[in-house]
N, C-alpha and C positions, 0 to 999 in steps of 0.2 A: 504494500500500500504506500509506503514512503520510499523515496530514493535512498541510496546509500549515504548521501550527505545530509539526510533529513532528520526529523524528530527522534527516532529511536537510536540513531547512531551518534549524533553530535550536537545538532541544533535543538534547542528547546523552544516550545511555543512561546510566542511573545504576547498573545492576546487570547483571552477566553471570554465568551459571551454566554451569560447565564441569566436565569431569573434571580430573584433576591433570596434564594434558599441558602441559608448559612451552612446547611449540611453539604452543599455543593461547593460553595465559595471558600469556606475555611480549608478544606483539604486541598483544593487547587492552589490556594495561596501558600500553603505549607509545602506542597510538592514542587511548586514553580514560583519561588519568591520573587523572581525578576519579571514575571509576566504581569500584564495589565488585565484586570478583571472588569469587564464592562457589563452593564445591565441591559438586557434585551428591551428595546423600546416598546415592543408590543406588550410585554409583561408589566413594564412600568405603567403604561396607560391603562391596562386592565386593572392593576392594583389601585390606581388613582380613582377610576370609576367605581370600583367595589367599595373603596373607602368612602367616597362621596355618597353612595347609596345606602350605607350602613346607618340605620336610624339612630344608633348610639352617638353619632357624630353631629347630629342636629343640623345637617345641611338641608335647607328647604328644598323640596322636590323641584320647585320651579327655578331654582338657582343652579342646580347640579350641572346641567348642560353648558351653561355659560362658563362656569368655573372650569369644567373639564376642557372645553374648547380653548380657553385661554392658556391652560397648562399645556395643552398640545402645541400651541403656538410657541410656548417657551421651549419645549422639548425640541422642536424642529427649527429653532432660530439658526440663522446662517452666519452670525457673527457674535462675538462676546458682548458687544454693545447692544445688539438686538436682543440677545438672551436676557441681559440685565433689564433693559427697557420693558420687555414683555413680562418679566417676573415682577417688576414694580407695578405694572398695570394689574396683574393678578392680585397682588397684595392690596390694591385699592378697591377691589370689588366689595360691595357692601356685604355680600355673603361671607367674605373672608374677614373683613374688618370687624364684623360683629360676632365672630366665632373664634374663640381662643384656640379650640382644638384644631380648627382648620388652619389658622395661622401657624401653629406649631407643626402640624403635619407638613405643610409646604416649606417651612423653614428647615425641617429635617431633610426633605428631598433636595432642597437647594444646597445643603451642606455636602451632598455627594453628587452634585451636578456633573462633575467630570466623568462619572460612571455612566450617565445616560443621555446627556445632551448631545445633539448632533454636531454641534460646533467643536466639540473636543474629539 
């Protein structure tokens, strides 16, 4: 499957794409400490939508799509400036401003943006 100069013989993988399952990510990080672990954008978006729809997070049903679509714009931003600008717009949405859990959730996602944002 790999050439004689590849993965099993001398070169190690440089990048892994996973969902956010720590049972996958931690062993990969241990086995390949120099590799970059990226989060699958499909799974990030799926997790955001699931989080928004969870009634325990108190996001109004009528606000969910707007919040989700703006986060999607953040994820697909094509420059760091655009990424930051779109994130700032997300934080200004009434649904986010008025919901501490929502602000905290997106702040945590922002902290690991290098793992999921297209621009990186």
